[in-house]
N, C-alpha and C positions, 0 to 999 in steps of 0.2 A: 210169725208176723214180720212183715217187711218193716223197714225203718219208717216210723211215723213221727212227724214233727208238730209241735204245738207252740203257738206264740200267745203269750198273755199280754194284754194292754191294760195298764192301770195308771194310777197316780201315786206318787210317793206317799206312804202311810196307809194305803189300802190293802197291802199285803200280797201283791202279785208275786213277789219273790218267795215269800213264805208258802203260798199255795203251790207254786211250782216245786219247791223243795219237799213239801209234804206229799205231793203226788209222786215225785221221784222216789222218795223213801218207801212208799207203799208198793210201787212197781218193783223195786229191787227185791222186796220180800217175796214176790211171786216168782223170782228167778229170771226176770226180764233184765235186759241191759238198758241202762237209763242215763241220761244226762239231764241235769236241772241247773240252770244258771240265769242270773239277771244280766241286764245290760243297762247301765246308767252311769252318769258321771257325777259331778258334784251337785246334782239337783237337790232342791229343797222339798219339803213337804208339799204335796200338791202338784209337783211337776210330773210330766208324763214319764213313765218307766215301762220297760219291757222285761219279761221273763220268758224263759224258753224251756221246753222239754223235748227230748228225743227218747223214743222207746222202741226196742227191737228185741227179737229173739236171738239175734246174732251180736257179736261185739260191735261197738260203734267206733269208727275211726275218724269221723268228722269232728273237728273242734273249731267251729266258727258260728257266727250268728245264723239264725234261721231266716231264710229269704222266701221260702215256699212252703209255709205251714199247711198241713192238711186240716188242722183245727185252729181257730182263732177264738180266744176267750177275752171278752171286753168287760172289765170291772167297772169302768166309768163311761157311760154312754155319751157324755159330752165330748170325749175324745174323737168320736166319729165325725164331729163338726170340723176338726182341724187336722186329723191324721187319717190317712187311707188305711184303715185297719184291715182291709181285705187285700192289701198289696201282696201279690204272689200267691194268693189262694187259688187252688185249681178249681175247675168246673164242678168237681164232685166234693169240694171242701165243705166244712162245717163251721158256722159262726154261732157262738153262744154269747148272748148279751145280757147284762144286768140292766133291766129296764122295766118300766111300767107299761110300755107299748106292747102290741101284739107282734108275733113273728112276721105277719104280713106287712105291718107298718115298717118294721126294720128292713125287711127285704126290699121294700120300695125305697126307703131312705138311702140304702146302700147301693141301689140300682143293681141288684143281683138277679140272676135268672135261674141258674141251675143249682146253686149251692143250697144246702140245708141250713135253715135258720131256727135257732132255739132261743127262748127267752125265759128269764126268771127274775122276779123282783128281789134280788139278793140284798139290796140296801134295806128294803122294808123288813126282810127276815132278820138281818143283822141288828137293825134298830130295835125291833120288837124283842128279840131274844137276848142280844148282847148289850143293848142300850148304847151302841156306837155304830156308826156307818163304816164298818170295816167288812166289805163283802167277800173277802177272800175264801173263807171256809164254806160259806153257802155256795159260792161259784165252784168250788172243788166238788161238792156233792152233785151239783148240776152236771158238771163235766163227766163224772163217772156214769151218770144216767145216760147222757146223750152219746158218749163215745163207746161205752161198753168195753173199754180197754182193761178195766180191772173189776174184780168181783167186789160188790159193795161192802159186805160185812168184813172181809179181811182188810180192806182199805180203811174202814171205820176204826178197826182195832189198831191199825198202824198209826193213824192220826191220833187216836186217844192216847196211846202209849207215848208218842212224841210230845204231845201237849202236856201230859202229866209230868214229864221230865222238865219241860220248859217252865211250867207253872206248878211246882210241887206244893205250894201253900195256897193255891187258888183252885180248888176243885170246881167252884162255880164257873170259872172261865173255861175249864176243860169241858164240863158237861154242857155249858151253853153253846160252845162251838160244835160239839157233837150233835146237839139238838138242831142247830142251824143247818148243818150238813144234811141231816135226815130230812128236814123240811124242804130244803131246796131240791133235794133228790126227788121228792114227791111232786113238787110244784113246777119243775122245769117242763116246758112244752114247746112243741113245734108250731 
């Protein structure tokens, strides 16, 4: 695999950084070279944040922000009103949006022509399963489906293991996130 770059758009508290790190950890376990990092300053909860991934079969020597992502993941659709989330996206790029809208509606809203658009209502999934609007893990499940960059079951095990270490006394949190990932994987659509 040639170098592929992903840019995550979210708001502070939605877990864009965590999702990028979970994706990175799962990719490393497959033998891929990976970078996973956020970009933010002293923003408060709710402020726009970015997170990034680079994935490759070869060592990665770039160490800068991502300007031309092949895939864009949007955790908060209201960001599309104030930020050009498609900036630098190539003609064959992919956009994945957490929204109740259809892919056709998002394509029209973003005035895209050739890029692939995928949607999933990750907020609904998070609210129903996790009882909180933190769409990061559902969006991770959707990303795995639309990108086909990682095999689903090994990624799920990696995320489960990492969440279990982070929340050792909260198996409900771990299992809820795994359930949310699975559901978003099933519900993401073009």
